[in-house]
N, C-alpha and C positions, 0 to 999 in steps of 0.2 A: 562450544557456545554458539547459539544461533546468530549472533551478530555477524560472524564471519561469512555466513551463508547468504546474507542480504546484500544485494547489488549496491546499495547505497554506501556500504562501508568498505567496498573493495578498494585496496590501495592505501588504506589507513595503516599507520604504524601500530605496533603492539601497545605502546603507551596511549595512543589516541583511543584505541578500542577499549582499553582498561578504564579510561575516563568516562566513556559512554556506558560501559557496564556498571560503573559506580552509581550512575543516576537512573538506571533501569530498575523497574520494580516488577516482580513476578506477580501475576494475577490469575486467578482461576475463574473460569466461566462454565456454566452448564450448557448442555446441548439445547439448542433453540434460543439461547439468550442473545439478544442484540447487543453488539459492542457500540455501534453508533449508527445514525441514520443520515441519509443524504441531506445536505445543507446545515447540519448541526455544526457547531463550532468544533474545529479540529484541534483538540487539546493534546492528543497523544499519537505517537507513531507506535505500531505494534509489530512484534515478531512472534511467530507461532513456535513455541517450544514443544508442545504436545497437542495432539488433536487436529482439528481442521476448521477453517473459517471460510465461509462463502461470501463473496462480494456480489451484490445484486443491485439492479436498478429497479426501484418500485415505480411501476407505471400507474397502478391504482392500488387500493388496499388489498385486492385479491389477485393482482397480476404483477409478477416479478420477472425480470430478465436476468438469468444467471450470467455473470461475467467471468468469474474465476474462483478457484478454490485454492486457498493458501494453506500449505502444510509445513511442517518443520523442514528446514533446509531448502525452501523454494521461494524465499522473498520476504516481503513485509507488506503491511497495509497501513493506510492512514497517512500517506505521504503529503496529503493536503496540509498537514501540520507544519510543513516546511515552506508553504507558498501562500502569499496573500491571495485571497482574503481569509485564509485559514478556515475554510469550510469543507467538510467532507463532500466528495463528489459522487460517492456511492454509499450504499448501506452495507453493513457487515453483520453476519449472524454465525454463531458457532454451529457447526454440523455435528460435532461430538463434544463431550466434556473436554475442555481445552485449557491448557496453561499457556499464557502469553507473557512476553516481556513488554511492558508498557514504558515508553520513554516520553516523558513530559516535553511538550513543545518548548516550554519556557526554559527547562533545564538544558535541552539540546541547543537552543539558541544561545544560551549563556556560554556553553562550551565552544560553539562555533565563533562567537564574538571574541573569545579569548585566544582562539587558534585559527588564524586565517587560512592556513594550509588545510585544516580539517574542513572548514567551510567550502573551500574551493573543490576539494575532492568529492565531498558529499553532493554538492550542487551540480558538479559536472556529471557525476554518475546518474543523478536524477534527470538532468536534461537529456542525456544519452538514452536512458530508458524511455522517457516520454516521447522522444523523436522516433524511436523504434516502434512504439505503440501507435503513433500517428501514421507511420508508414504501413503498418499492418492493417489499420483501420481503413486507410485509403484503398488498399488492395481488396479488402472485403467489400467496400462500397462498389468498386469496379465490377466485382463478380456478381453482386446483387443487381447492379444496373444492367449488366449484360443478360442475366437471367430474365429480368423484367422485359427487356427489349425483345428477347427471343420468344417469350410467351405472348407478346402482343403481335408479333409478326407472323406467327403460325396459326 
C-alpha cells in the first residue's frame, strides 16, 4: 500500500495506517489532466499508486518551472491540505495515466483530532521534510548567487 512509502506516515502504527486507508479514495486521472492549481483550496492529499505526477510552478500561461515528479513509492503531494491557509503552493499535472489515492483534508483532520499521537507523528514528519527542503533551497540559492558573482567579476 502506498501509504507506507509516504514520509508523512512513517512511524504510524498498523491500526493508524488502516484508519487512513479507510478514508482514502482511489481516483483515476488521464495523462495531461491537472489535479490542482497553485492557490486553489487544498482539499486533498494525494499518493501516487500508478503513473506519475509532475509538480510545477506556473510563471505565466506558457512558462512553467518543473519542481518534482512524484511516482509510486516516492512520496505524496498536496501537503498544503495539512497547513493553514489550506492553499496549494504548486500546480500538479499527470505525466501518464495515473491512479492516485486521494485523502480528504477534512477526513484526515477528523482522524488526527481523534488521535493526538497520529497528529504529532504526521506533523513532525511534515516539519522535518519542510526543513530539509528549506536547507536544500538555501544551498541552491548559494550556488546560484556564487555563479552570478563569478559571471559579473569575469
